[in-house]
C-alpha positions as CSV (number, residue, x, y, z in Angstrom):
1,X,17.6,29.5,-15.4
2,X,16.6,28.1,-18.8
3,X,14.1,25.2,-18.7
4,X,13.1,25.9,-15.1
5,X,9.4,26.2,-14.3
6,X,7.7,28.7,-12.0
7,X,5.4,27.1,-9.4
8,X,3.1,28.3,-6.7
9,X,4.0,27.0,-3.2
10,X,1.6,23.9,-3.3
11,X,2.3,23.3,-7.0
12,X,6.0,22.8,-6.5
13,X,5.4,20.4,-3.7
14,X,3.1,18.3,-5.8
15,X,5.4,18.6,-8.8
16,X,8.3,17.1,-6.8
17,X,6.1,14.3,-5.5
18,X,4.9,13.5,-9.0
19,X,8.5,13.5,-10.2
20,X,9.5,11.2,-7.4
21,X,6.6,8.8,-8.2
22,X,7.9,8.6,-11.7
23,X,11.5,7.8,-10.6
24,X,10.3,5.2,-8.1
25,X,8.3,3.4,-10.8
26,X,11.4,3.5,-13.1
27,X,14.2,2.4,-10.7
28,X,12.8,1.8,-7.2
29,X,13.4,3.6,-4.0
30,X,17.0,2.4,-3.4
31,X,18.3,4.3,-6.5
32,X,16.3,7.5,-5.8
33,X,18.1,10.8,-6.5
34,X,16.8,14.1,-5.1
35,X,18.8,16.0,-7.8
36,X,17.1,13.9,-10.5
37,X,13.6,14.5,-9.0
38,X,14.3,18.2,-9.1
39,X,15.5,18.0,-12.7
40,X,12.3,16.0,-13.7
41,X,10.2,18.7,-12.0
42,X,12.1,21.4,-13.9
43,X,13.4,23.2,-10.8
44,X,16.8,23.8,-9.3
45,X,18.5,21.1,-7.2
46,X,18.1,23.3,-4.1
47,X,14.3,23.7,-4.6
48,X,13.2,20.5,-2.8
49,X,14.9,21.7,0.5
50,X,12.3,24.4,0.9
51,X,9.5,21.8,1.2
52,X,11.1,18.6,2.3
53,X,14.5,19.3,3.7
54,X,16.2,16.4,2.1
55,X,15.6,13.2,0.1
56,X,14.2,11.4,3.2
57,X,11.7,14.2,3.7
58,X,10.5,13.9,0.1
59,X,10.3,10.1,0.2
60,X,8.4,10.3,3.5
61,X,5.8,12.6,1.9
62,X,5.4,10.2,-1.0
63,X,5.1,7.2,1.3
64,X,2.5,9.0,3.4
65,X,0.3,9.6,0.3
66,X,1.0,6.0,-0.6
67,X,-0.6,4.7,2.6
68,X,-3.5,7.1,2.2
69,X,-4.1,5.7,-1.3
70,X,-3.8,2.1,0.0
71,X,-6.4,2.8,2.7
72,X,-8.8,4.2,0.1
73,X,-8.2,1.2,-2.2
74,X,-8.9,-1.2,0.8
75,X,-12.2,0.7,1.5
76,X,-13.2,0.4,-2.1
77,X,-12.5,-3.3,-2.1
78,X,-14.5,-3.7,1.1
79,X,-17.4,-1.9,-0.5
80,X,-17.3,-4.3,-3.4
81,X,-17.7,-7.2,-1.0
82,X,-21.3,-6.1,-0.1
83,X,-22.8,-7.1,3.2
84,X,-20.9,-10.4,3.7
85,X,-18.0,-9.8,6.1
86,X,-16.0,-12.7,4.7
87,X,-16.4,-11.5,1.2
88,X,-15.4,-8.0,2.2
89,X,-12.1,-9.3,3.6
90,X,-11.5,-11.2,0.4
91,X,-12.0,-8.1,-1.7
92,X,-9.8,-6.1,0.6
93,X,-7.0,-8.6,0.0
94,X,-7.4,-8.5,-3.8
95,X,-7.4,-4.6,-3.6
96,X,-4.2,-4.7,-1.6
97,X,-2.3,-6.7,-4.2
98,X,-3.8,-4.7,-7.1
99,X,-2.6,-1.5,-5.5
100,X,1.0,-2.9,-5.1
101,X,1.0,-4.0,-8.8
102,X,-0.3,-0.6,-10.0
103,X,2.2,1.4,-7.9
104,X,5.2,-1.0,-7.4
105,X,7.8,1.7,-6.7
106,X,5.5,3.5,-4.2
107,X,4.6,0.3,-2.5
108,X,8.2,-0.8,-2.0
109,X,9.0,2.7,-0.6
110,X,6.1,2.5,1.9
111,X,7.9,-0.4,3.7
112,X,11.5,0.8,3.2
113,X,11.8,2.2,6.7
114,X,15.5,3.0,6.4
115,X,14.7,5.5,3.7
116,X,12.0,7.3,5.6
117,X,11.7,9.7,8.5
118,X,9.9,9.0,11.8
119,X,7.0,11.2,10.9
120,X,3.6,11.6,12.6
121,X,1.7,12.0,9.3
122,X,3.4,8.8,8.0
123,X,2.5,6.9,11.1
124,X,-1.1,8.2,11.0
125,X,-1.5,7.1,7.4
126,X,0.0,3.7,8.0
127,X,-2.2,3.1,11.0
128,X,-5.2,4.2,9.0
129,X,-4.6,1.6,6.3
130,X,-4.0,-1.1,8.8
131,X,-7.2,-0.2,10.7
132,X,-9.2,-0.9,7.6
133,X,-8.1,-4.5,7.7
134,X,-8.4,-4.7,11.5
135,X,-12.0,-3.4,11.3
136,X,-12.8,-5.8,8.5
137,X,-11.7,-8.7,10.8
138,X,-13.5,-7.1,13.7
139,X,-16.8,-7.2,11.7
140,X,-16.2,-10.8,10.6
141,X,-15.8,-11.8,14.3
142,X,-18.7,-9.6,15.4
143,X,-16.4,-7.8,17.8
144,X,-17.7,-4.5,19.2
145,X,-15.6,-1.4,18.3
146,X,-14.7,-0.8,21.9
147,X,-13.7,-4.4,22.6
148,X,-10.2,-5.8,22.3
149,X,-9.7,-8.3,19.5
150,X,-9.5,-11.9,20.6
151,X,-6.3,-13.9,19.9
152,X,-8.2,-15.7,17.2
153,X,-9.1,-12.5,15.5
154,X,-5.6,-11.1,15.7
155,X,-4.3,-14.4,14.2
156,X,-6.7,-13.8,11.3
157,X,-5.4,-10.2,10.9
158,X,-1.8,-11.5,10.8
159,X,-2.6,-14.4,8.4
160,X,-4.5,-12.2,5.9
161,X,-1.9,-9.4,5.9
162,X,1.0,-12.0,5.6
163,X,-0.7,-13.6,2.5
164,X,-1.4,-10.4,0.6
165,X,1.8,-8.6,1.6
166,X,4.0,-11.5,0.6
167,X,2.0,-12.1,-2.6
168,X,2.3,-8.4,-3.5
169,X,6.0,-8.4,-3.1
170,X,6.4,-11.6,-5.2
171,X,4.1,-10.1,-7.9
172,X,6.0,-6.8,-8.2
173,X,9.3,-8.6,-8.2
174,X,8.2,-10.7,-11.2
175,X,8.5,-14.0,-9.3
176,X,5.0,-15.3,-10.1
177,X,5.0,-15.3,-13.9
178,X,8.1,-17.6,-14.3
179,X,6.3,-20.2,-12.1
180,X,3.1,-19.7,-14.1
181,X,1.3,-20.3,-10.8
182,X,1.4,-24.1,-11.6
183,X,-0.8,-25.2,-8.7
184,X,-4.2,-26.2,-10.3
185,X,-3.1,-24.4,-13.4
186,X,-4.4,-21.1,-12.2
187,X,-3.4,-17.6,-13.3
188,X,-1.8,-15.3,-10.6
189,X,-5.0,-13.5,-9.8
190,X,-6.9,-16.7,-9.4
191,X,-4.2,-18.1,-7.2
192,X,-4.5,-15.1,-4.9
193,X,-8.3,-15.5,-4.6
194,X,-7.8,-19.2,-4.0
195,X,-5.3,-18.5,-1.2
196,X,-7.5,-15.8,0.4
197,X,-10.5,-18.1,0.4
198,X,-8.4,-20.8,2.2
199,X,-7.1,-18.4,4.8
200,X,-10.5,-16.9,5.4
201,X,-12.1,-20.4,5.7
202,X,-9.4,-21.4,8.2
203,X,-9.4,-18.2,10.3
204,X,-12.7,-16.4,10.1
205,X,-16.1,-17.6,11.4
206,X,-18.9,-18.1,9.0
207,X,-21.7,-16.6,11.1
208,X,-21.0,-12.8,10.7
209,X,-23.0,-11.1,7.9
210,X,-22.7,-7.5,8.9
């Protein structure tokens, strides 16, 4: 068929994932078309079925890679925080929002459960990303790895995730710029840092420096 490319097994899978990423960035997950992803990848409309079965399978694969990328971004943010557990949490939060802004279509897809399959790899990747935050809070509370988190520590996990997740969705929806983040005249990135500092001050003890 003219214009169609020849791929090795793994190459076709990655080509379809890359095409899907492009479509998600352009029009979001709700308007995704499996046929258009195949066209962008230069293969027949039937080709995705060999690797993913249907659109849900392809989107699930992209979301899985998305959570893997988010976990890596959180780890890198944590490393930038150095030895101070509170600062590591702050850098994790900034990294979370930066990841969403860099990959808005992918980020929205990752939490669009109606479009995704119940898949063990997706669940593993999502849990892995959440565990980075949980372990960051665990370190800040000096909680042993084998111990259950205290109610106060779980409250800190929920508060931090709520702030960065909500802020990320506002940012990628373009809701922050019209407001010009008027409180204290700060730019959006400065407002995020300000909010994270206040949440950490209110939820996380100061004594841990691990």
